[in-house]
Steps between C-alpha positions, in 0.01 A plus 500: 500500500744275685388647833137429416583141399705447818213625714251274324723194546561582866129475581419217265478258793248722684124514468329834558158466662263793479205308649465219752207334675713430805447737794801437727542777755784347695721809496253732673481761220382311193545149370804352328281388209235768538338636185607860565801592287716218371711209626822356357526124538735228378367210294521256790354758748811473717558875477231765527557877511226758546560875542209694645377847584239591761371854572226629730388866499251604765295808583384508864278718717530447879273675750601476869285554808573808714565271800335747738752778437392860535450673161755758615773242431412539131562132426462369146226242461615421145857369500720243327299562184595548138682280250750224573687215334501210748689268263715547192661158471750379243607139533572165345412148601542151360641150529844350440606135472133394536515529879628842608253791496609859555352846530646850537285814507580865563232742618609838365219671693644394838786641707785349697514123532143470369631571149601134493149360503594134451813297430499124543591160358287188546648151460254222421603158628152379405153666512466405866843627606632841398751735657486880463746766614502878462246778546140389456161485673483345844241217531229682692142574386332455163466879450877559490578186301265591216686601185565873482241656271268200526329619820130582508565838666781745419583517874565216744272465806582775749494244783818346353689819416410745780735532797359394834426738788709465818480701824656842450813409697563217253397676181839442335404131470223471240516173305242422232341157463612445139864408428538545121837475323819401682840338442541137595485134400200273457425134439169451322305279265164359389411133523183307401297343781282296264563324171269623225708526183194510274361821653779717636258771617354248748831392650553599864828685542695608806741792488753596763753778561739523793810713545707770666509872421670806647172630635597858420271534197558614143661830600825331615729309261789447743570253781427685825376227736651351816423222753209519740613578855185334635470186287859463375395440140563718192276809505329418170149451365396133516193447280302234319177434311295188424229494231248245371354522149212258418458615138856501374757773540364840602644780283618810686229726362184664632340520159635484148298583188662203323398250770119517495450123475722388785429309819748526785479502878756540777511470879807609690660571835817702553705641783831635608716626785708815451767484769625835633318704239437875526862595582555192717219603733219250440427140402202492264302179440242477219236249393254509208230286338381552143249387240482594133307376198481566126183364344439612142427875527507503882787564739439466876750520787512543877788520747550550873832571673636557850822654633648473850762759600725437798796713607855379549639484854728799442190718453381414854135501389288208615186585304416315181262613227273312263356627171281338242328577176300340221350571161260343254472597135323389186534591134290421195553553125181658368654480153833350387662842550305652792548374858333637814596425858413554866718472811439526872821555701516481881784583742546511876776758462529611864532145634265264679566673834300804383148529367436609144586392149517628143272378222585594143250410224617559142371469144694468174439485124767363264495553125740287291558704185516245215808426290743734678565348848346799681297468819304795639384478864271734694475447878332660801560410868342631819664465843253467786564482875287310748490406868769727646477582870589869462508758223880520542533128433277543196713785366829319562395172339487624140798737512666502159209321330267697274129496582412519129732373225427511128750402234523440127787279384626420151721194467708381207693174472717362221 
């Protein structure tokens, strides 16, 4: 009895929230005051603590082209198929002292350094000036910066995730356009450009993010970088992003069944320079432009991005390579729990010096199962090839990418 009384007194100063109208997706997994699960909060809101769980289970069927190989090679057209768990995340997030946010999440489905999915602290000087340090998303492209599990499609655009194609003699250097999670520091914030206190959804906002990261991606949690022999600066990823929001702050979602009467719009540009990436062999520059909008039941977005790859002097290679890609997608809630979507994805994977590109149309249907935080997604994507000079170029361009992909994903969040 004494133990029960002690426990009750120890949490007497805390409020337990099972529901909230606030959709704050700042931590990249789910919001601090999200309505999934519960949140512990002090009376003055100075301290907030939210544990969370996030699981995705996926069944996938991938069919690959024969790439001109003789049937005698007995290649498998169906590969990388079956069941998988992309994410099994356990974490906690919150606020301390009214100005320090934090987030730590472990992905039990990953291996190596990727097990630590995120770990960061964010100090708020004021809403327009915040400082973040740790492992988190780099500020590049709307697709990556969308909250995990809040994306329209269960898979990111292939143009962001696929490795690029280099000449065979350089095939060990295959950067992808997207940068994803990394360890570093960032200065960021959101500031109003107009004064409209009566209607906050009509206030113009500007957001910015600028910082330094290792540039080695989420699979490395240690300090392994050096100084550039060519430019005599630290061999790190220098990146930034600038966004403009005419209808108030844009939430990091591509469709949420609880936000069917919202109006948000965002324009953005981002870029970065990864100095001596790919085992100190290349300097990779990236630029991107983005647009996204949530209007009642509609979600619409489009992005285009470009990457320039140049080799370091020690490689003694004078050639440079340019790659670019783009996608456009739209989603619509037919009912409050049923969302359909279309996407057209484009990539010049073999570089602008060669003819040919990949086009990857996709369709998705999302079903938000009521009252249990379950989301069921069914997706199909086709990979087409167009404009290649030779059949060999055509076969090489989609190596490692399935011609037909179908997947069914079940997602749970708490």
